[in-house]
C-alpha positions, 0 to 999 in steps of 0.5 A: 850477477844481477843480469843472470837473476833477471834472465832467470826470472824472465825465463821462469815468467815465460815458462809459466806464461806458456803453461798458462796459455796451454791451460787456456787452450786446452780449456777452450778445446774442452769447452768446445767439445762439450758444447758440441755434445750438448748440441748433438743431443739437442738435435737427436733427442726429438727423434728418439722414441720408445718402442713397445706394444699397446693392449688397452685391456691390459694393466698397464696398457702400454709396455716399453720393450726398447728404443727407436729413432725417426728416419726418412719422411718422419713417420717411420722408426728404426729399431732392433728386430728382436725388440719387436719380434714377439708375436702380438695377441691378435685376438685381443687387438694388441698393437705395436706402438711408439711412445713420444714425450717424457714420463708416464704420460707420453703420447702413444701412436700405434705402428706396423712393421713394414720392413725387417732385416733379420740378419742385421737385427733391424726393423722398420715401423710406420706409425700413425699420427703427427710426423716427427723430426728425422735424424740425419744418417751418416755415410756407409763408410765405417767410422774410425776407432777412437771416434767420440760418439754418444747414444740416447735411449731408454735403458730402464724405461719400463721402471722409470718411465719415458725419460731419455738417457744419453751415454758417451764413449768412443768407438773402441773397435770395429769387430766381426759380429761373431768370434771363433770359439775354442771347441765344438761344445761352445757352438750353437746353431745361431753362432754357426749361422753368424760365422758363415755370414759375419759382418763388422760391428762397432764395439763401444766403451759405454755401457748399454742396457736391454732398454737401449736396444734400437738407440741411435749411435751418433757422432758426438760433434755432428749428431749424425747417426752412425749405428744402432745400439744392440745389447742382445743380438751381438752379445749372444754371438760372442757370449761364449768368448766374452761372457757378457762383461759389463761395460762392453756394448755394440752397435750395428753400422748405419749402412744397413739402415740405409739398405733397409730404407732403400729396399723399401724405396724410402729416402734416408 
């Protein structure tokens, strides 16, 4: 009888020891993953810039329209084409600009558009002034669903100033940019065009806002950029089907950034 009780106690002890070791292991894994995200943000954040326009006779003179990130030689920035598609007031010397730093007193550098890829809603700007650290771009291979990722940008920068915000999530799906609609009344000229030349994009389970357009989407452990967040262009292609639900965001794969840089003879 005493031996049976001793065996039962030992079995219970082994059970709780195993549970405790499993808890410790999971805790270490969780802490390691969190450390990876922290380090990835530190690597990417210096390369994230605000994108907008500068008109010195305007109040305020600087207007933020989206987000971008530094690539190549440190004097070029990628953003969405729709972020810089508005015509400038040439008569009043309005210029495109990038904003570097934090808060309302961020440094402003004028910029010019040197390349566009309207099909994939990408634009490349070259700015004057000091070079900035460039991000590391991932490969052309599409990232698998379930991959942990993050993006950093200025979701409501126009209201709160230039304070970068990071959102974390996973690649929820790799999906075509445009989806077949239920009837012809839902078709638009833009949707028909994208149905003819469709391509795959990333669907994310993290919420992006209009100011996030152009934000770098990167691997949460390595910091390598795998896409460009897009909160307008793609949803316009899918709105007849999904009606712009909150919580669903998209990103253009980085392979198209690489192609744009290659077309301009710039290193990625």
